[in-house]
Backbone as CSV, one residue per row, in Angstrom:
resi,resn,N_x,N_y,N_z,CA_x,CA_y,CA_z,C_x,C_y,C_z
1,MET,30.813,4.011,14.466,29.564,3.871,15.853,28.570,4.381,15.779
2,LYS,28.273,5.387,14.819,27.415,6.359,15.043,26.255,5.637,13.648
3,HIS,26.734,5.081,12.217,26.094,4.201,12.060,25.344,2.575,11.854
4,LYS,26.142,2.147,12.867,25.511,1.180,13.647,25.020,1.643,14.168
5,GLY,24.725,2.247,15.442,23.387,2.718,16.242,22.172,3.108,15.479
6,LEU,22.747,4.200,14.368,21.265,4.289,13.080,20.642,2.954,13.096
7,ALA,21.610,1.701,12.413,21.159,0.447,11.993,20.472,0.119,13.048
8,LEU,20.588,-0.221,14.487,20.295,-0.588,15.256,18.860,0.428,15.594
9,PHE,18.571,1.422,15.629,17.434,1.736,16.144,16.659,1.567,14.662
10,THR,17.215,1.686,13.420,15.879,1.418,12.337,15.697,-0.092,12.252
11,GLY,16.544,-1.097,12.669,15.977,-2.366,12.927,14.919,-2.139,14.151
12,LEU,15.057,-1.784,15.387,14.382,-2.350,16.499,12.818,-1.468,16.421
13,VAL,12.944,0.033,15.059,11.659,-0.030,14.455,11.147,-0.517,13.838
14,TYR,11.829,-1.271,12.787,11.428,-2.040,11.723,10.409,-3.620,12.935
15,ALA,11.026,-3.372,13.576,10.684,-4.774,14.446,9.173,-4.435,15.599
16,PHE,9.340,-3.276,15.703,8.260,-2.825,16.107,6.841,-2.974,15.483
17,LEU,7.180,-2.802,14.105,5.900,-2.608,13.142,5.848,-3.697,13.082
18,LEU,6.865,-4.677,12.497,6.248,-5.962,11.862,6.108,-7.141,12.846
19,PHE,6.719,-6.850,13.984,6.327,-8.081,15.023,4.900,-8.577,14.922
20,PRO,3.952,-7.255,15.382,2.480,-7.720,15.494,2.079,-8.336,14.513
21,LEU,2.662,-8.571,12.990,2.152,-8.758,11.834,2.756,-10.628,12.036
22,VAL,3.749,-10.363,12.438,4.435,-11.677,12.414,3.495,-12.385,13.167
23,ILE,2.661,-11.873,14.320,2.186,-12.861,15.672,0.708,-13.380,15.024
24,ILE,0.335,-12.270,14.303,-0.910,-12.609,13.336,-1.232,-13.523,12.831
25,THR,0.041,-13.150,11.976,0.160,-14.285,10.586,0.224,-15.586,11.384
26,VAL,1.172,-16.155,12.007,1.258,-17.118,12.645,0.118,-17.797,13.419
27,ALA,-0.314,-16.938,14.668,-1.494,-16.987,14.971,-2.364,-17.651,14.427
28,GLY,-3.149,-17.215,12.702,-3.837,-17.286,11.879,-3.916,-18.650,11.227
29,PHE,-2.570,-19.589,11.724,-2.996,-20.938,11.339,-2.188,-21.680,12.701
30,GLY,-2.964,-21.436,13.186,-2.853,-22.175,14.405,-3.822,-23.403,14.684
31,LYS,-3.895,-24.367,15.276,-4.855,-25.721,15.788,-5.550,-25.054,16.881
32,GLU,-5.149,-24.950,17.253,-6.217,-24.475,18.674,-7.175,-23.883,18.152
33,SER,-8.302,-24.151,19.408,-9.784,-23.413,18.730,-9.764,-21.699,19.582
34,TYR,-8.179,-21.413,19.961,-8.544,-19.930,20.506,-7.421,-19.355,20.042
35,LEU,-7.214,-17.924,20.165,-6.471,-17.331,19.676,-5.359,-17.272,20.617
36,THR,-3.821,-18.440,20.177,-2.693,-18.451,21.126,-1.397,-18.078,20.344
37,PHE,-0.058,-17.554,20.698,1.194,-17.559,20.328,1.944,-17.520,21.350
38,PRO,2.923,-18.977,20.851,2.879,-19.754,19.605,2.042,-20.530,19.120
39,PRO,1.252,-21.110,18.473,0.509,-22.209,18.333,1.265,-23.397,18.136
40,SER,0.276,-24.620,18.919,1.107,-25.721,19.057,1.306,-26.907,17.594
41,GLY,0.421,-25.915,17.085,1.032,-26.546,15.494,0.050,-26.050,14.129
42,PHE,0.265,-26.861,13.082,-0.155,-26.062,12.040,-1.525,-26.715,11.392
43,SER,-2.715,-25.506,10.881,-3.544,-25.819,10.680,-4.059,-24.892,9.048
44,LEU,-5.235,-25.277,7.972,-5.560,-24.307,7.479,-7.070,-24.252,7.605
45,HIS,-7.501,-24.768,9.307,-8.869,-24.824,9.526,-9.588,-23.646,9.482
46,TRP,-8.859,-22.729,9.991,-9.362,-21.262,10.294,-9.645,-20.491,9.057
47,LEU,-8.455,-20.507,8.160,-8.430,-20.050,6.968,-10.017,-20.636,5.834
48,ALA,-9.906,-21.954,5.627,-11.126,-21.924,5.357,-12.664,-21.632,5.985
49,ASN,-12.085,-21.532,7.498,-13.690,-21.047,8.435,-14.215,-19.513,7.753
50,ILE,-12.957,-18.929,7.020,-13.472,-17.650,6.720,-15.062,-17.446,5.903
51,PHE,-14.371,-18.718,4.691,-15.407,-18.482,3.662,-16.620,-19.256,4.204
52,ARG,-16.652,-19.418,5.788,-17.982,-20.374,6.216,-18.958,-19.368,6.788
53,VAL,-18.124,-18.467,7.207,-18.793,-17.198,7.517,-19.743,-16.525,6.724
54,GLU,-21.204,-16.482,6.553,-21.652,-15.740,5.448,-21.409,-13.965,5.580
55,MET,-21.498,-13.725,6.826,-21.634,-12.433,6.632,-20.168,-11.539,6.175
56,PHE,-18.796,-12.693,6.491,-17.653,-12.239,5.860,-17.761,-11.530,4.374
57,VAL,-18.125,-13.030,3.641,-18.393,-13.230,2.340,-19.121,-11.388,2.189
58,LYS,-20.163,-11.517,2.284,-21.024,-10.427,1.986,-21.134,-9.278,2.347
59,THR,-20.388,-9.058,3.297,-19.342,-7.496,3.809,-18.016,-7.277,2.927
60,PHE,-17.193,-8.186,2.719,-16.042,-8.119,1.747,-16.357,-7.516,0.442
61,VAL,-17.614,-8.153,-0.190,-18.192,-7.434,-1.251,-18.411,-5.799,-1.497
62,ILE,-19.046,-5.811,-0.359,-19.446,-4.454,0.411,-18.797,-3.571,0.598
63,SER,-17.889,-3.955,1.001,-16.840,-2.981,1.302,-16.201,-3.080,0.134
64,LEU,-15.709,-3.588,-0.779,-15.373,-3.642,-1.998,-16.082,-2.467,-3.091
65,GLU,-16.570,-2.410,-3.063,-18.137,-1.679,-3.746,-17.992,-0.617,-3.362
66,LEU,-17.742,-0.210,-1.795,-17.703,1.190,-1.349,-16.472,1.489,-1.624
67,ALA,-15.458,1.239,-1.562,-14.149,1.293,-1.905,-13.766,1.408,-3.097
68,ALA,-13.814,1.081,-3.945,-14.442,1.512,-5.283,-14.831,2.495,-6.270
69,LEU,-16.003,2.363,-5.821,-17.170,3.421,-5.892,-17.137,5.036,-5.605
70,GLY,-16.544,4.833,-3.771,-16.581,6.107,-3.566,-14.899,6.545,-3.828
71,THR,-13.863,5.923,-4.268,-12.595,6.472,-4.573,-12.785,6.667,-6.190
72,LEU,-13.291,6.246,-6.965,-13.831,6.703,-8.565,-14.201,8.051,-8.026
73,ILE,-15.462,8.687,-7.449,-16.162,9.784,-7.007,-15.275,10.977,-6.433
74,ALA,-14.342,10.330,-5.415,-13.404,11.022,-4.971,-12.087,11.482,-5.861
75,PHE,-11.827,10.261,-7.121,-10.287,10.811,-7.836,-11.260,12.219,-8.738
76,LEU,-12.656,11.965,-9.207,-13.417,12.806,-10.562,-13.283,14.072,-9.434
77,VAL,-13.551,14.335,-7.917,-13.826,15.112,-7.591,-12.502,16.375,-7.562
78,GLY,-11.849,15.081,-6.443,-10.713,15.287,-6.355,-9.611,15.896,-7.289
79,LEU,-9.494,15.411,-8.455,-8.518,15.961,-9.514,-8.413,17.281,-9.845
80,PRO,-9.524,17.598,-10.558,-9.600,18.984,-10.757,-9.832,19.920,-9.780
81,ALA,-10.211,19.322,-8.429,-10.075,20.695,-6.805,-9.003,20.948,-7.109
82,ALA,-7.413,19.491,-7.375,-6.479,19.632,-6.700,-5.556,20.544,-7.830
83,TYR,-6.047,20.499,-9.112,-5.045,21.124,-10.013,-5.738,22.772,-9.924
84,GLY,-6.901,22.955,-9.349,-7.457,24.356,-9.037,-6.532,25.296,-8.024
85,LEU,-6.756,24.224,-6.616,-5.496,25.008,-5.974,-4.281,24.851,-6.286
86,SER,-4.156,24.193,-6.970,-2.687,24.293,-7.012,-1.926,25.471,-8.150
87,ARG,-2.846,25.287,-8.980,-2.542,25.958,-10.762,-3.220,27.945,-10.180
88,TYR,-4.230,28.025,-9.712,-4.881,29.500,-9.234,-5.015,29.535,-8.381
89,ALA,-4.516,31.330,-8.301,-4.797,32.008,-6.905,-6.673,32.751,-7.088
90,PHE,-7.342,32.405,-5.758,-8.278,33.509,-6.164,-8.405,33.678,-4.633
91,PRO,-9.748,34.000,-4.290,-9.909,34.885,-2.995,-11.423,33.776,-2.453
92,GLY,-10.588,33.657,-1.099,-11.104,31.866,-0.169,-10.181,30.859,-0.508
93,LYS,-9.272,30.908,-1.447,-8.619,29.444,-1.741,-8.071,28.744,-0.072
94,GLU,-7.322,29.821,0.478,-7.271,28.715,1.699,-8.242,28.374,2.809
95,LEU,-9.658,29.025,2.821,-10.444,28.342,3.213,-11.351,26.884,2.365
96,LEU,-11.128,27.179,1.444,-11.651,25.971,0.205,-10.572,24.922,0.710
97,LYS,-9.369,25.252,0.675,-8.471,24.124,0.925,-8.466,23.300,2.810
98,GLY,-9.183,24.939,3.469,-9.291,23.681,5.029,-10.698,23.132,4.851
99,ILE,-10.969,23.797,4.114,-12.708,22.461,3.953,-12.391,20.999,3.681
100,PHE,-11.552,21.114,2.229,-11.520,19.747,1.606,-10.217,18.945,2.891
101,MET,-9.617,19.605,3.399,-8.520,19.256,4.364,-9.641,18.693,5.373
102,SER,-10.908,18.837,6.220,-11.320,19.110,7.228,-11.292,17.760,7.490
103,PRO,-11.888,16.416,6.952,-12.311,15.662,7.434,-11.084,14.430,7.625
104,VAL,-10.106,15.001,7.763,-8.918,14.441,7.879,-8.737,15.071,9.433
105,LEU,-9.034,16.521,9.618,-8.717,16.945,11.114,-9.645,16.679,11.787
106,VAL,-10.965,16.246,11.603,-11.871,16.155,12.308,-11.723,14.552,13.143
107,PRO,-12.247,14.473,14.303,-11.763,13.044,14.731,-12.990,12.224,14.207
108,GLY,-12.525,10.813,13.565,-13.704,10.249,12.586,-15.168,9.961,13.446
109,ILE,-14.647,9.701,14.808,-16.682,9.762,15.540,-16.867,10.669,15.754
110,VAL,-16.815,12.280,15.192,-17.245,13.337,15.344,-18.061,13.658,14.256
111,LEU,-16.927,13.222,12.982,-17.618,13.076,11.528,-18.585,11.864,11.359
112,GLY,-18.271,10.652,12.008,-19.391,9.678,11.523,-20.730,10.090,12.353
113,PHE,-20.772,10.797,13.157,-22.116,10.939,13.885,-22.954,11.943,13.265
114,SER,-21.769,13.444,12.782,-22.519,14.390,12.372,-23.030,14.050,10.956
115,LEU,-22.163,12.806,9.850,-22.673,12.184,8.930,-23.960,11.546,9.234
116,LEU,-24.608,11.051,10.203,-25.581,10.091,10.724,-26.314,10.976,10.831
117,LYS,-26.308,12.062,11.567,-27.070,13.077,11.751,-27.503,13.855,10.190
118,LEU,-27.024,13.917,9.433,-27.700,14.869,8.369,-27.851,13.889,7.296
119,LEU,-27.177,12.799,6.790,-27.217,12.061,5.196,-28.525,10.929,6.075
120,ILE,-28.556,10.815,7.083,-29.966,9.552,6.980,-30.894,10.070,8.510
121,ALA,-30.730,10.876,9.298,-32.073,11.534,10.399,-32.871,12.840,9.606
122,GLN,-31.611,13.476,8.447,-32.091,14.613,8.453,-32.966,14.247,6.958
123,VAL,-31.707,13.628,6.376,-31.834,13.810,4.614,-32.985,12.678,4.174
124,GLY,-32.797,11.431,4.757,-33.342,10.343,4.853,-32.587,9.236,4.297
125,LEU,-31.539,9.290,3.688,-30.535,8.208,2.339,-31.195,7.511,2.989
126,PRO,-30.931,6.423,2.204,-30.558,5.041,2.547,-29.285,4.649,2.831
127,VAL,-29.315,3.292,3.474,-27.853,3.089,3.896,-26.533,3.214,3.045
128,PHE,-26.443,2.516,1.746,-25.846,2.021,1.336,-25.312,3.424,0.304
129,PRO,-26.212,4.322,0.277,-25.780,5.549,-0.766,-25.452,6.639,0.677
130,SER,-25.623,6.266,2.007,-25.140,7.270,2.840,-23.458,7.148,3.125
131,LEU,-23.836,5.591,3.092,-21.829,4.950,3.317,-21.489,5.347,1.889
132,LEU,-21.670,4.947,1.284,-20.818,5.701,-0.226,-20.485,6.931,0.138
133,LEU,-21.511,8.200,0.030,-21.026,9.607,0.406,-20.002,9.443,1.577
134,GLY,-20.178,9.151,2.935,-19.254,9.250,3.997,-18.215,8.926,3.760
135,HIS,-17.647,7.758,2.726,-16.362,7.394,2.551,-15.702,8.396,1.101
136,THR,-16.686,9.198,0.545,-16.159,9.992,0.023,-15.544,10.645,0.424
137,VAL,-16.271,11.371,1.099,-16.136,12.207,2.081,-14.280,12.329,3.239
138,VAL,-14.826,11.017,3.524,-13.350,10.817,3.807,-12.197,10.558,3.141
139,ILE,-12.054,10.107,2.192,-10.998,9.859,1.432,-10.448,11.055,0.811
140,LEU,-11.708,11.826,0.192,-11.092,13.251,-0.605,-10.113,13.728,-0.694
141,PRO,-9.668,14.210,1.096,-8.588,14.706,1.515,-7.088,13.776,0.899
142,TYR,-7.019,12.711,0.525,-6.281,11.932,0.411,-5.899,12.321,-1.160
143,ILE,-7.136,11.965,-1.868,-6.440,12.328,-3.257,-6.203,13.863,-3.355
144,ILE,-6.675,14.749,-2.779,-6.094,16.511,-2.876,-5.068,16.486,-2.957
145,ARG,-4.762,15.642,-1.977,-3.544,16.254,-1.301,-2.121,15.573,-1.812
146,VAL,-2.564,14.295,-2.238,-0.911,13.738,-2.540,-1.109,14.584,-4.038
147,ILE,-2.197,14.392,-5.301,-1.727,15.216,-6.532,-1.762,16.236,-6.954
148,SER,-1.980,17.032,-5.071,-1.309,18.452,-5.190,-0.163,18.676,-5.457
149,SER,0.729,17.401,-4.001,1.835,17.609,-4.548,2.772,17.417,-5.485
150,SER,2.077,16.445,-6.203,2.811,16.238,-7.638,2.994,17.504,-8.544
151,LEU,1.829,17.759,-8.244,1.204,18.890,-9.079,2.347,20.254,-8.601
152,ASP,2.509,20.650,-7.756,3.604,21.150,-6.995,5.283,20.847,-7.423
153,ASN,5.245,19.639,-8.182,7.004,19.063,-8.228,7.038,18.985,-9.865
154,LEU,5.837,19.659,-10.422,5.925,19.824,-11.594,6.086,21.391,-12.138
155,ASP,7.163,21.100,-13.135,7.528,22.294,-13.746,5.862,22.921,-14.673
156,TYR,5.915,23.989,-13.857,4.649,25.296,-14.674,4.786,25.270,-16.082
157,SER,6.186,25.911,-16.303,6.805,25.852,-17.729,6.574,25.313,-18.662
158,ILE,6.064,23.905,-18.456,5.902,22.907,-19.190,4.198,23.163,-20.078
159,GLU,3.449,23.561,-19.169,2.054,23.868,-19.415,2.409,25.018,-20.449
160,GLU,2.993,26.080,-19.943,3.157,27.232,-20.691,3.631,27.138,-22.399
161,CYS,4.191,26.231,-22.259,4.945,25.809,-23.418,4.365,25.628,-24.137
162,ALA,2.973,24.368,-23.477,2.203,23.784,-24.949,1.227,24.636,-25.160
163,VAL,0.486,25.581,-24.121,-0.553,26.838,-24.501,0.128,27.805,-25.666
164,SER,1.918,27.888,-25.332,1.840,29.032,-26.606,2.085,28.176,-27.677
165,LEU,2.328,27.092,-27.600,2.087,26.416,-29.063,0.702,26.080,-29.675
166,GLY,0.175,26.674,-29.276,-1.136,26.857,-29.435,-2.368,25.400,-29.131
167,ALA,-1.910,24.850,-28.070,-3.028,23.808,-27.421,-3.664,24.206,-26.006
168,ASP,-4.764,23.947,-26.303,-5.468,24.715,-25.610,-5.935,24.064,-23.777
169,ARG,-6.000,24.951,-23.084,-5.953,24.252,-21.247,-6.287,22.484,-21.221
170,VAL,-7.312,21.907,-21.795,-8.006,20.796,-21.687,-6.990,19.682,-22.097
171,LYS,-7.072,20.035,-23.359,-5.741,19.131,-23.919,-4.459,19.021,-23.741
172,THR,-3.966,20.716,-23.344,-2.628,20.586,-22.507,-3.095,19.550,-20.891
173,PHE,-3.624,19.589,-20.060,-4.026,18.772,-18.995,-3.648,17.345,-19.184
174,PHE,-4.714,16.694,-20.334,-4.462,15.304,-20.977,-3.609,14.620,-21.240
175,LEU,-2.535,15.366,-21.994,-1.698,15.519,-23.073,-0.261,15.743,-22.519
176,ILE,-0.120,16.857,-21.471,0.945,16.954,-20.885,1.183,16.986,-19.159
177,VAL,0.224,17.446,-18.329,-0.074,17.515,-17.027,-0.454,15.772,-16.548
178,LEU,-1.325,15.447,-17.097,-1.534,13.915,-15.860,-0.657,12.980,-16.866
179,PRO,0.123,12.784,-17.537,1.361,11.670,-18.210,2.714,12.014,-17.037
180,ASN,2.753,13.693,-16.627,3.788,13.732,-15.661,3.475,13.150,-14.560
181,ILE,2.134,13.449,-13.806,1.682,13.280,-12.333,1.215,11.542,-12.261
182,THR,1.533,10.991,-13.320,0.499,9.285,-12.879,1.129,9.057,-11.769
183,SER,2.539,8.938,-11.044,2.467,8.262,-9.886,1.937,8.965,-8.720
184,GLY,1.907,10.338,-9.168,0.880,10.836,-7.736,-0.465,10.491,-7.819
185,VAL,-1.145,10.569,-9.055,-2.439,9.744,-9.336,-2.634,8.748,-8.787
186,ILE,-1.595,7.414,-9.050,-1.662,6.051,-8.974,-1.497,5.917,-7.034
187,ALA,-0.364,6.714,-6.345,-0.613,6.791,-4.929,-1.679,7.108,-4.380
188,SER,-2.639,8.327,-5.008,-3.460,8.860,-4.469,-4.672,7.913,-4.499
189,PHE,-5.241,7.032,-5.196,-5.757,6.417,-6.058,-5.713,4.940,-4.606
190,ILE,-4.266,4.523,-4.781,-4.518,3.079,-4.171,-4.533,3.654,-2.344
191,LEU,-3.916,5.073,-1.852,-4.069,5.358,-0.665,-5.581,5.417,0.278
192,ALA,-6.349,5.767,-0.885,-7.943,6.352,-0.822,-8.552,4.612,-0.917
193,PHE,-8.348,4.201,-1.806,-9.033,3.108,-1.370,-8.386,1.691,-0.761
194,ILE,-7.557,2.124,0.176,-7.411,1.156,1.585,-8.018,1.688,2.263
195,ASN,-7.492,2.821,2.374,-8.463,4.288,3.641,-10.034,3.925,3.866
196,SER,-10.543,3.473,2.451,-12.060,3.280,2.437,-12.675,1.758,2.792
197,PHE,-11.661,1.042,2.547,-11.454,-0.393,2.616,-11.674,-0.640,4.052
198,ASN,-10.522,-0.187,4.773,-10.332,-0.179,5.950,-11.288,0.796,7.014
199,ASN,-11.881,1.910,6.661,-12.445,2.559,7.958,-13.657,2.024,8.152
200,VAL,-13.511,2.339,9.667,-14.013,2.099,11.014,-14.921,3.031,11.423
201,PRO,-14.609,4.055,11.654,-15.212,5.541,12.340,-16.377,6.051,11.666
202,VAL,-16.451,6.223,10.752,-17.320,6.337,9.767,-18.315,5.432,9.397
203,SER,-17.713,3.875,9.302,-19.019,3.205,8.604,-19.642,3.047,9.559
204,VAL,-19.320,2.734,11.163,-19.546,2.149,12.402,-20.973,2.971,12.891
205,PHE,-21.173,4.225,12.149,-22.421,5.090,12.617,-23.067,4.861,11.393
206,LEU,-23.009,5.167,9.801,-23.767,4.441,8.890,-24.012,3.494,8.161
207,THR,-23.496,2.515,8.813,-24.255,0.671,8.373,-25.815,0.522,9.257
208,GLY,-26.466,-0.331,8.407,-27.926,-0.296,8.863,-28.258,-1.694,8.824
209,PRO,-29.477,-2.342,8.811,-29.446,-3.374,8.779,-29.155,-4.261,7.427
210,GLY,-29.060,-5.216,7.739,-28.166,-5.835,5.638,-27.372,-5.209,5.262
211,ILE,-26.840,-4.148,5.876,-25.981,-3.478,5.227,-25.051,-3.184,5.910
212,SER,-23.625,-4.011,5.682,-22.606,-3.798,6.618,-21.204,-3.550,6.383
213,THR,-20.127,-3.691,6.828,-18.692,-3.644,5.694,-18.010,-4.454,6.258
214,LEU,-16.978,-5.103,6.038,-15.962,-6.153,6.504,-15.438,-5.905,8.054
215,PRO,-14.514,-4.076,7.504,-14.162,-4.274,9.433,-15.173,-4.515,10.515
216,ILE,-16.192,-3.698,10.389,-17.250,-3.578,11.032,-17.725,-5.209,11.429
217,GLN,-17.806,-6.043,10.515,-18.322,-7.125,10.428,-17.335,-7.872,11.707
218,MET,-16.161,-7.367,11.727,-15.062,-8.280,12.079,-15.173,-7.898,13.324
219,MET,-15.236,-6.760,13.960,-15.706,-6.254,15.152,-16.546,-7.024,15.737
220,SER,-17.779,-7.356,15.301,-18.840,-8.003,15.585,-18.619,-9.305,16.041
221,TYR,-17.523,-9.798,15.014,-17.129,-10.964,15.464,-16.607,-10.959,16.483
222,VAL,-15.485,-10.705,17.006,-14.535,-10.631,18.011,-15.265,-10.136,19.229
223,GLU,-16.491,-9.969,19.088,-17.428,-9.613,20.677,-17.668,-10.690,21.188
224,TYR,-17.794,-12.200,20.104,-18.487,-13.714,20.225,-17.783,-14.566,20.388
225,TYR,-16.545,-14.113,19.543,-15.448,-15.505,19.484,-14.261,-15.294,19.768
226,PHE,-13.133,-16.295,20.192,-12.083,-15.659,20.355,-11.412,-16.704,19.973
227,ASP,-12.042,-17.106,18.437,-10.639,-18.120,17.226,-10.030,-17.807,16.644
228,PRO,-8.955,-18.317,16.025,-8.525,-17.544,15.167,-8.571,-16.821,13.748
229,THR,-10.019,-17.061,13.499,-10.759,-17.186,12.448,-10.077,-15.451,11.978
230,ILE,-10.271,-14.706,12.900,-9.925,-13.020,12.372,-8.920,-12.940,12.284
231,ALA,-7.432,-13.414,12.585,-5.978,-13.705,12.273,-5.847,-14.231,11.328
232,ALA,-6.320,-15.209,10.548,-6.783,-15.647,9.419,-7.246,-14.764,8.417
233,LEU,-8.494,-14.147,8.453,-8.595,-13.371,7.849,-7.928,-12.239,7.511
234,SER,-7.363,-11.333,8.390,-6.412,-10.694,8.241,-4.791,-10.980,7.439
235,VAL,-4.574,-11.673,7.586,-3.937,-12.883,6.901,-4.207,-12.433,5.382
236,VAL,-5.090,-12.593,5.134,-6.072,-12.650,3.797,-5.894,-11.214,3.263
237,LEU,-5.974,-10.264,3.811,-5.850,-9.037,3.435,-4.946,-8.480,3.379
238,MET,-4.123,-9.038,4.196,-2.677,-8.383,4.291,-1.986,-8.753,2.851
239,ALA,-2.396,-9.929,2.528,-1.712,-10.843,0.865,-2.560,-9.944,0.044
240,MET,-3.445,-9.718,0.073,-4.248,-9.283,-1.102,-3.835,-7.630,-1.021
241,THR,-3.354,-7.222,-0.013,-2.873,-5.468,0.002,-1.539,-5.419,-1.033
242,ALA,-0.874,-6.768,-0.902,0.701,-7.012,-1.179,0.620,-7.378,-2.634
243,VAL,-0.541,-8.199,-2.988,-0.593,-8.446,-4.489,-1.268,-7.010,-5.221
244,LEU,-2.229,-6.688,-5.134,-2.195,-5.757,-6.004,-1.012,-4.562,-5.923
245,MET,-0.410,-4.038,-4.558,0.537,-3.327,-4.830,1.702,-3.717,-6.045
246,TYR,1.729,-4.975,-5.959,2.604,-5.960,-6.643,2.068,-5.521,-8.417
247,ILE,1.018,-5.948,-8.771,0.081,-5.936,-9.801,0.166,-4.286,-10.138
248,VAL,0.207,-3.407,-9.466,-0.121,-2.240,-9.811,1.357,-1.274,-9.966
249,GLU,2.365,-1.534,-9.245,3.695,-1.951,-9.726,4.573,-2.109,-10.813
250,ARG,3.989,-3.705,-11.517,4.428,-4.018,-12.732,3.725,-3.687,-13.769
251,THR,2.165,-3.808,-13.603,1.944,-2.966,-14.877,1.455,-1.973,-15.789
252,LEU,1.550,-0.974,-14.533,1.455,0.622,-14.636,2.882,1.294,-14.226
253,GLY,4.014,0.558,-14.099,5.003,1.377,-13.826,5.197,2.434,-12.638
254,LEU,4.781,1.895,-11.369,4.912,3.129,-10.871,6.602,3.886,-10.561
255,ASN,7.402,2.771,-9.674,8.781,3.076,-9.657,9.507,3.528,-10.962
256,VAL,9.148,3.178,-12.045,9.480,3.913,-13.398,8.944,5.404,-13.369
257,VAL,7.561,5.233,-13.643,7.470,6.712,-13.513,7.929,8.042,-12.429
258,ALA,7.650,7.104,-11.324,8.387,8.410,-9.883,9.541,8.409,-10.398
259,LYS,10.242,7.710,-11.078,11.715,7.938,-11.110,12.072,9.148,-12.098
């Protein structure tokens, strides 16, 4: 009886999480000119309409560029930072860790407004570099947190053995440490990329004339239109995320490495 109750509760939780996605998916292929559920018929019109809206295509490319470049920069900064915080003890370590984690703790609206005042109003950076720096700051904690967890679970004696056998620290890191935390590196990269691509609070403050991101453009679209185009676009984004996860799993062997 206890296991049946747990199974029922688990099923309700999954239903609560998945049912909105089902509604969006079905509504995105409706025939009506307005968003409704259930639709009266099936149509691909709204799926095709995504590519007729020029700003959707343009901002999609911008969001991809921001997510890719921001994740790469955050990774180059976060990987050595995570290693230093995990392996070494030094004065101010907890303070430095708190600074790295602060973008997650500070409300997104506050962080976005602060970056607007600093990067654009005071420093005078153009819109795209400001967006790139803002996204990098937002996703850096995810990189550091996930990789630090992988490093904490890695037996430090493996590194000591490599060093005692003549390998220097840099060689030990790339030949011993990095292959053993591959799952954490991949997971942090995917998590950071998705968070950057979907970011709204920071992007809404740092976008400017001619440069915007796809989530911001989607918000602007629903202010004036109530058709299922946004639902269809959401389905496309969900499908792309699922395909990305599948490709990563099949090509990089995330499950095998994690074991």
